[in-house]
Every structure is written in C-alpha cells, then in structure tokens.
DODORO-640233 format. One record per residue (C-alpha): y, z negated, x negated; residue number from 1; residue in three letters. Coordinates in steps of 0.001 Angstrom, whole numbers, plus 524288, in hexadecimal, padded with zeros to 5 digits. Each point is the difference from the previous one (the first is absolute). Layout:
! DODORO-640233
Y,Z,X,NUM,ALA
...
***
This chain:
! DODORO-640233
83966,22FF4,B79BD,1,MET
7F20B,7FB80,7FCF2,2,SER
7FBF2,80E31,7FDB2,3,GLN
809CB,8023C,7F4F8,4,SER
7FBE3,7FED4,7F1C7,5,THR
80A87,7F5FC,7FBF8,6,PRO
7FB5C,7F6CB,80ABC,7,TRP
7F2BB,7FE53,7F996,8,PHE
8063F,7FD26,7F2D4,9,ARG
80911,7F5E5,8061B,10,MET
7F4C9,7F963,80725,11,THR
7F55A,7FF78,7F5CE,12,PHE
7FECE,803AB,7F1B7,13,ALA
7F461,808E0,7FDDC,14,ARG
7F9A4,7F74D,7F5C3,15,ASN
801B1,7F3F7,8086B,16,ARG
7F9EB,806C9,80BB4,17,PHE
7F46D,8045E,7F7E3,18,GLN
7FE0A,7F240,7FAC9,19,ASN
8009E,7FA12,80DA4,20,VAL
7F5ED,809E2,804B7,21,LEU
7F79C,7FD97,7F40C,22,LYS
7FF9D,7F137,80196,23,PHE
7FFB2,7FFDB,80EE4,24,LEU
7F62C,7F5F1,80501,25,HIS
7FDB1,7F910,80CDD,26,ILE
7F785,7F4E9,7FABE,27,VAL
7FDBD,7F94E,7F300,28,ASP
7F44E,80735,7FA51,29,CYS
7FBB5,7F3B8,7F8C7,30,LYS
7FD87,7F929,80D00,31,LYS
7F6ED,80A2C,80606,32,ILE
7F15A,80112,7FCE6,33,PRO
7FC33,8092A,7F4F1,34,ALA
7F802,80C49,80251,35,ARG
7F374,7F98F,7FB5F,36,ASN
801F6,7F4AF,80980,37,ASN
7F804,8003C,80C93,38,GLN
80C52,7FC77,807A8,39,ASN
8077B,80BBB,7FABE,40,TYR
806FC,807D3,80A86,41,ASN
806B6,80CE7,7FC5C,42,PRO
80A04,7FDB4,80AC3,43,ALA
8045D,7F2C5,7FAB5,44,SER
80B66,80637,7F8A1,45,ARG
80646,804E1,80C96,46,VAL
7FAB4,7F6BE,80A5A,47,LYS
80C16,7F709,80057,48,PRO
808CE,80BB9,80292,49,LEU
7F717,80580,80A9F,50,ILE
7FF16,7F2B7,8069F,51,ASP
80EC4,7FE67,7FF8F,52,PHE
8026F,80DA2,80578,53,VAL
7F638,7FDE4,80AF5,54,ASN
80673,7F333,803E9,55,ARG
80D33,806B0,800CA,56,LYS
7FA96,80B5F,807E4,57,PHE
7FA27,7F684,809CD,58,LEU
80C51,7F7B7,80098,59,TYR
80948,80B2D,802F3,60,TYR
7F774,8083F,808E5,61,TYR
7F5A0,7FE17,80A53,62,ARG
7F88E,80C81,80314,63,PRO
7FDCA,8062C,80D35,64,ARG
7F29C,7FFE2,80646,65,ARG
7FA05,80C33,7F9CA,66,GLU
7FC0B,7FE47,7F1B7,67,LEU
7F813,8084C,7F6A3,68,SER
7F804,7FC50,7F409,69,VAL
7FD90,8092C,7F4A6,70,ASP
80036,80087,7F135,71,GLU
80A80,8056A,7F707,72,THR
7FF8F,80346,7F18D,73,LEU
809CD,7FC6B,7F579,74,VAL
7FDF5,80C00,7F793,75,GLY
7FBCB,7FDFE,7F1DB,76,THR
7F610,80534,7F653,77,LYS
800B7,7F43C,7F703,78,SER
7F37D,7F965,7FBC6,79,LYS
7FD8A,7F4C8,8094B,80,THR
7F482,7F99E,806C5,81,SER
80680,801ED,80D4A,82,ILE
80231,80EBC,7FEB2,83,LEU
7FB2C,807A1,80BDA,84,GLN
7FFB2,80E24,80453,85,CYS
80349,8044D,80DDC,86,ILE
800F5,80EF3,8006F,87,PRO
80752,80008,80CFE,88,SER
80B91,7F864,7FA77,89,LYS
80BE9,80602,7F976,90,ARG
7FC90,7F906,7F350,91,SER
7F14F,8012A,7FF20,92,ARG
7FE79,7F56A,7F5A3,93,PHE
80610,7F2A2,800EB,94,GLY
7FF63,7F1EC,80462,95,THR
7FC6F,7FDEF,80E3B,96,LYS
80822,7F75B,808E5,97,LEU
7FC1A,7FC91,80DE8,98,TRP
80B24,80264,80970,99,VAL
8026B,7FAD1,80D9F,100,LEU
80A5F,80898,8062A,101,ALA
806E4,800C4,80CE9,102,GLU
801E8,80D4B,805F5,103,VAL
80E38,7FEC9,7FB85,104,LEU
7FB40,7FE72,7F1FC,105,GLN
80331,7F1DD,7FD30,106,ILE
7F61F,7FC4B,7F5B3,107,HIS
7F915,7F3C5,7FBD4,108,LYS
7F6FD,80150,7F460,109,THR
7F625,7F594,7FCA7,110,PHE
7F45D,7FE66,7F72C,111,GLU
7F265,7FF24,805A9,112,SER
7F3C2,7F8B9,7FBDA,113,ALA
7F255,80408,80420,114,LEU
7F7E9,7F5E0,80738,115,SER
7F152,7FFE9,7FE7A,116,ALA
7F8C2,80749,80ABA,117,GLY
80C52,80656,80546,118,THR
80455,80E20,7FF42,119,LEU
80B98,80167,7F6EF,120,GLN
807DA,806F1,80A87,121,GLY
7FD92,7F504,809B9,122,THR
80415,7F5BA,7F638,123,ASN
80C5E,8077D,7FC66,124,VAL
804B3,80118,80E14,125,VAL
7FD62,7F1A1,802E8,126,ILE
806B7,7FB9B,7F36F,127,LYS
80BF5,80870,8028B,128,LEU
801CC,7FAF9,80DD4,129,LEU
7FDB9,7F1EC,7FBF4,130,GLN
809D8,800DC,7F4F0,131,SER
80A19,805DE,8091D,132,ALA
7FD38,7F5D1,80A97,133,ASP
7FD73,80AC2,80A11,134,LEU
7F2F2,7FB88,80586,135,LEU
7FEE0,7FA41,80DC1,136,ASN
80C41,8072F,80461,137,LYS
7F9C2,80C23,8062C,138,TRP
80488,80975,7F592,139,TYR
7F947,80D46,7FFF6,140,HIS
7FA92,8049A,7F2E0,141,VAL
7FC6F,80E35,7FCF2,142,PHE
7F69D,802B0,7F4BC,143,THR
7F883,80B7E,7FA4E,144,ASP
7F13D,800B0,7FE5A,145,ASN
80034,7F84F,7F33E,146,PHE
80418,7F3B4,80753,147,PHE
7FB0C,801CE,80DFB,148,SER
7F34A,7FA2F,804EA,149,SER
7FAA3,7F982,80C33,150,LEU
7FF7E,7F323,7F8AD,151,ASN
80E87,800F3,7FCC5,152,LEU
8032A,8034F,80E2B,153,ALA
7F89A,7F3FA,804D1,154,ARG
80609,7F728,7F5AC,155,THR
80DD9,80444,8031E,156,LEU
7FDDF,7FF1F,80EA5,157,LEU
7FBD9,7F1CA,7FE96,158,VAL
80CD2,7FDD4,7F8CC,159,GLN
807CC,806CA,80AB6,160,ARG
802D0,80C78,7F862,161,THR
7FCE5,80DEA,80459,162,HIS
7F9DE,80A5A,7F74A,163,LEU
7FF90,80ED2,800EC,164,THR
7FA02,80848,7F550,165,GLY
7F697,80AA3,7FBF9,166,THR
7F1CD,7FCE3,7FCBC,167,LEU
7F70E,80505,7F55B,168,ARG
7F2B5,80517,8041B,169,LYS
7F8D2,7F60D,7F7A6,170,ASN
80682,7F45A,806A5,171,ARG
7F84D,7F88D,80A80,172,PRO
802B4,80583,80D96,173,MET
7F899,802E5,80CA8,174,PRO
7F68A,80B71,7FF03,175,ASN
806F7,8065E,80B6E,176,MET
80BF6,801D3,7F753,177,ILE
7F8DE,80192,7F315,178,LYS
7F79A,80B3C,80500,179,ASN
80A40,805D3,8090B,180,ALA
802B2,80E85,7FEBE,181,ASN
80AD4,80324,809C0,182,PRO
80443,80DED,8028D,183,ASP
80D73,8045A,7FAFE,184,PRO
80A8E,7F91A,807D0,185,GLY
7F659,7F624,8059B,186,GLN
7FE8B,7F158,7FDB0,187,THR
7F4B0,7F668,80082,188,THR
8036A,7F1D0,80302,189,TYR
7F8B5,7F329,7FEB5,190,ALA
80456,7F212,80232,191,ARG
7FB8A,7F2D4,7FAD3,192,GLN
80785,7F5B2,80774,193,GLY
80E5E,801B4,7FC84,194,ASN
7FCFF,809D6,7F53D,195,ILE
80102,80E84,8031D,196,LEU
7F958,80A2D,7F76A,197,LEU
80172,80EA2,8011B,198,CYS
7FB7C,80C6C,7F969,199,SER
8097E,80B55,8015C,200,PHE
7FF6D,80E1E,7FB7B,201,ARG
80CB4,807A3,7FFBC,202,ASP
8009B,80E06,804DE,203,GLN
802BB,80592,7F27E,204,ASN
7F73D,7F751,7F7BE,205,ARG
7F183,7FFD3,7FD45,206,ARG
7FF28,7F1BE,7FC40,207,LYS
8014E,7F521,809C5,208,GLN
807A0,7F378,7FE1D,209,VAL
7FB18,7F299,803FF,210,LYS
80999,7F54E,803B9,211,LEU
7FFD3,7F1C8,8040D,212,VAL
80A70,7F8AA,807A0,213,SER
801C3,7F2F3,806A5,214,THR
80C96,80442,806B5,215,PHE
7FE80,80D70,8064F,216,TYR
7F7D5,804B2,80B77,217,SER
7F839,80C8A,801E8,218,ALA
80BB6,807DE,804B5,219,ILE
8044C,80DBB,7FC85,220,ARG
80E2A,802FC,7FCD0,221,SER
80823,80BC6,80400,222,MET
7FAF7,80870,7F4BA,223,ASN
7F1CE,7FDB1,80445,224,ALA
7FD33,7F754,7F43E,225,LYS
7FB66,7F1FE,801F1,226,PRO
80B1C,7F636,80061,227,LEU
7F9DD,7F8B8,7F4A8,228,ILE
800B9,80C44,7F766,229,VAL
80E5A,8028D,802FA,230,ASN
80382,7F1CF,7FD61,231,ALA
7F8DA,8003A,7F302,232,TYR
80735,80C5C,7FBD9,233,ASN
80D1D,7FA21,803D3,234,ASN
7FECD,7F2C5,7F977,235,PHE
7F71B,801CF,7F443,236,MET
80945,80780,7F707,237,GLY
8092D,7F4DA,7FC3D,238,GLY
7FAEF,7FDCD,7F22B,239,VAL
7FF03,80E72,7FC86,240,ASP
80DC1,80250,80508,241,LEU
804F7,7F497,7F7FD,242,SER
7F9B5,805D2,7F3C6,243,ASP
8071D,80CA8,802F7,244,GLN
80CEE,7F8C9,8017A,245,MET
7FD86,7F88C,7F35F,246,MET
7FDFE,80CC2,7F8B3,247,ALA
80D69,80551,803C1,248,PHE
807CA,7F6A7,7F752,249,TYR
7F584,7FA0D,7F765,250,ASN
802D1,7FD4D,7F1BB,251,ASP
7F25A,80330,7FACA,252,HIS
80402,7FA81,7F2D9,253,ARG
7F591,801F3,7F5BF,254,LYS
7FA11,7F2D6,7FC8D,255,GLN
7F44C,7FC58,7F7C9,256,THR
7FE6B,7F330,80766,257,LYS
7FA6E,80118,80DB6,258,VAL
80616,7F354,804A2,259,TRP
80D9C,804F9,7FC5D,260,LYS
7FDE9,80BCE,808B6,261,LYS
7FC3B,7F6D3,80B0F,262,ILE
80C8B,7F831,7FDCE,263,ILE
8085B,80C48,800F9,264,LEU
7F812,80452,80BD5,265,HIS
8032F,7F32E,806E1,266,MET
80E88,801DF,7FD25,267,PHE
7FF4E,80D3E,806B5,268,HIS
7F8C7,7F9ED,80B87,269,ARG
80AF4,7F61A,80170,270,ILE
80A46,80ABA,8002A,271,LEU
7F85E,8081E,809DD,272,LEU
7FDF1,7F4A7,80956,273,ASN
80E37,7FC06,7FE93,274,SER
80464,80D80,80403,275,TYR
7F70D,7FFE8,80BE5,276,ILE
805CE,7F306,80467,277,LEU
80DAF,8054F,7FDB7,278,TYR
7FCC9,80C48,807C5,279,TYR
7FB20,7F802,80B93,280,GLN
80B40,7F65C,800C6,281,HIS
80C1A,8069F,7FA71,282,THR
80C1C,802EC,80803,283,SER
8050E,809DE,7F609,284,HIS
8036D,80D6A,804E7,285,ASN
7FB7C,8087B,7F99C,286,PRO
7F42F,7F8B1,7FAC8,287,ILE
7FEA0,8006C,7F141,288,LEU
7F57B,808AA,7FA6A,289,THR
7F58F,7F91D,7F837,290,ARG
805B7,80575,7F364,291,PHE
80D98,7FABF,8031D,292,GLU
7FA37,7F2F5,8042E,293,PHE
7F8E9,7FE4D,7F2FF,294,VAL
80C7C,80394,7F8A8,295,LYS
807AE,7F5A4,80755,296,GLN
7F589,7F5BC,7FD63,297,VAL
8005A,802F6,7F167,298,ILE
80ED0,7FFE8,7FF69,299,GLU
8007A,7F34E,807B1,300,GLY
7F684,7F95D,7F6A9,301,LEU
807E5,8042F,7F40B,302,THR
80DAA,7FDD9,8058C,303,GLU
80182,7F1E8,7FB52,304,GLU
7FA7E,80336,7F29A,305,HIS
8095E,80B61,7FE09,306,LEU
80BDC,7F83F,80487,307,SER
7FCAD,7F508,7F665,308,ASN
7FED5,809B3,7F4F0,309,ARG
80D5A,8059D,8031B,310,GLN
80638,7F26F,80056,311,GLN
7F8E8,7FB89,7F3AE,312,ASN
7FE7E,80BBD,7F6FB,313,PRO
7F48B,7FFA2,7F6B8,314,GLY
80043,7FF07,7F141,315,GLN
802EE,80E6C,7FDFC,316,ARG
80D0F,7FE69,806F0,317,GLN
8028A,7F29A,7F9ED,318,LYS
7FE32,80291,7F170,319,ILE
8048C,80A3E,7F662,320,ARG
7FED9,80276,7F183,321,LYS
8094F,7F915,7F6B9,322,VAL
809A8,80A00,7FAA9,323,THR
80A0A,7F8DB,7F758,324,GLU
7F5A9,7F9BE,7F73E,325,ARG
7F14F,7FFE7,7FE24,326,LYS
7FC5A,7F341,806C7,327,GLU
8050C,7F44A,807A2,328,LYS
7FA90,7F279,8026A,329,ASP
7F8A4,7FFA5,80CF0,330,CYS
807AA,7F74E,80934,331,THR
7F36B,7FB31,80683,332,VAL
7F5E2,7FD3C,7F57E,333,CYS
8082B,7FEE4,7F380,334,SER
803D7,7F23E,7FB1F,335,ASP
806F4,7FFD3,7F2C9,336,ARG
80234,7F145,7FFEE,337,LYS
7F16F,7FD38,80023,338,ASN
7FC6B,80B2B,7F700,339,GLY
7FA78,808C3,80AAA,340,ARG
80830,80C0E,7FE48,341,ARG
7FB71,80BBF,807E9,342,ARG
806D0,80D0B,7FE0F,343,ARG
800BC,80ADD,80A2C,344,ALA
803A6,80E4D,7FF09,345,ARG
803EB,8003B,80E3E,346,THR
80AD7,7F921,80771,347,GLU
803AF,7FCC5,80DF6,348,CYS
80780,80B2E,80624,349,SER
808DE,7F653,80725,350,ARG
80388,7F564,7F62A,351,CYS
7FC3D,80736,7F369,352,ALA
7F808,7F466,7FAEF,353,LYS
7F3A1,8028D,7F84C,354,GLY
7F427,800A2,808EB,355,LEU
7F19F,8036A,7FE68,356,HIS
7F952,80854,80A50,357,LYS
7F650,7F518,802BF,358,LEU
80B19,7F63F,801F6,359,CYS
8074A,807B0,80A6D,360,VAL
7FA54,7F86C,80B78,361,HIS
80479,7F313,7F9D5,362,ARG
80DEF,8045C,7FD47,363,HIS
80B8C,7FDFC,8090A,364,GLU
80DF9,80435,7FDA3,365,CYS
***
C-alpha cells in the first residue's frame, strides 16, 4: 500500500511536505552562538538529536564484547567548516562522525573533543567508551592505525578494557618491532608487560603490518597467520559494513544544509538498528526482509493519521461551490445583527450553509 501513488497523496500534500522539510529544525537558532562567537559549534544544530538517539541506542541494546571504532562520512559537497575528504569512503566528501560499532553493527555515534597533549584518535576512543558507559567492563575494542597507540593500550588496560589494532610506523614502539623485517609468512613479536606487539608480513604482500594487543598471545592460527591478525580481520569491519548497509536504502536527498543531511542520516541509522534488533529477536517465519520491515514501520506510523483523515474528511470533501446563487452568509464568521456580514462563495457539502475554506475546522453540522 505504501508504495502506491495515491498513498502518498493521502498521507501528505506535496506543498506541506516541502514546507515541513524547509523549516525543519532541531533547536532554536536564536539560542545557539553565532558563527563569530568563540563558543560557536557547527554541530550545535543537531547535537540534541544525536544525544537523544545515543541514549535510546544504549537503553535498548547492550553490545557484545567485541567492538570496533572507525569514522563514517555523511556525504555532502556543501560549503561548511566541517567538510572533510576521505577517498576510501563511498562519499568522498562529507561530515565525519565517529562510530562505535559492535560486530553485529549496532551503532552509537558521539561527538569528540580533542584534549591538549593527546592524540585525536586516543581521545576519540576514550570519549566514545565513556559516553557509552563501557569502560571497566572488559570490553574488547578494535581500531585501525589512526586510533591505535601504546599509550591508548596502556590507558584502556588501566580502565579494564582490551585493545587490538594496527600501528603506524611513526608511532612510539620498541625498536625490535619498528625495525623488524620478517620474511613472507613470518612474524616478529615483542612484549611490554601485558601488551603484545607484532610485525607480520603476509605471503602475497610486500609491506608488513604492525599490530598491538592487550588480549591475544603470540599464537598462530590454522591458516598460519598470527591469531591477532585473524581476530583483527574478523572484528574490524563493523563500521564499513554498516556504511554498506546504509547505502542500500539511503534517501540521499539533495540538501543545501549540512545539518539537515545529518538529521536524515540519523533517521536511517535508527531504521537500520531497529531492523537488526528485529532480526535478532523475532519469532516470525519467514523473517521480513529489510525492505518489507521499513515498509511496515512507515505504514504503522501513518496508520492513525490516515484513519483520522477518513473519519474526518478535510475541507475539500466538506465544502463545495454555491450553485443556486452567487454567495451565502458564512455560518461561522458572519454576524448580520452586529453588522459583521461575511459572504462566501462556498458552502458545506452536508448542511448546505455558507462556509469559507478557512472556517471549515470551526464548523460542525
């Protein structure tokens, strides 16, 4: 039903929809700092929505042990101070959001603030885990080389959280790992207390990869790769996979305002996470596809509105043009006794009394 053309007309008039989209706001713009103010924050227009969504995500779902941290882009080419370019993403230009994802793709997006003397990646991971109340619970976080460092591994270990991630060459590390040059298929290990570091070169690759972990030991798996490498490959792809799933049924509506694109992006995140929860806990057989699930959500949200419209037809069904004469006194706003005569060229289709279009909602018959 929701895919038929009449359904859209019954639900929303085109002009009304365009006006709602045009004037859509999350906060009162008069209450946020202006651009020339030192306290100005480009995210202030959407922060209340993001905070609300994050609270709901945390309330309805607690993630499993393995988590991954990465960035995602809300694609846009609009002029904005927060525009970034990441060539590896589907939309190369856009607004960056930090994402904390479980391997099952339940997402929690938060803003991050950079602390003095701290790597941005380190600060992002700590802020995400603090906001989600996941520290000191022995969760296991997987990160790429933008976030990973020995300092982050030590900090998380003190707060009873494990870390596994790749390391950049320019990050501080023991010389044994920094200068390691293992043969193809071989691994060099080093350990600092509870922190394991390794340098591994795959059989088919020239470059080596350096990793750090506070969880795994120097053990090889069945495919001759270090256990730490296999675990990283298995659990690190949550955010990228979620971006792929978002792209399947994304609206990508053209907007000149960046913050409106973020609002629509958050709506799609809500739908995606809702479907994942449904998929995990449903007893339906067969399980609804994601497309059918979204259709049912939309129809469920509009069901009450459509039933009210059918019981109380709008002004187009309630008024008609006067045929037997030119005009009639409006039964709502006209008052001959007090000299306030108001004439109407339309009448009520039920009682045939004169009625203006603007007076329909005040008329009962």
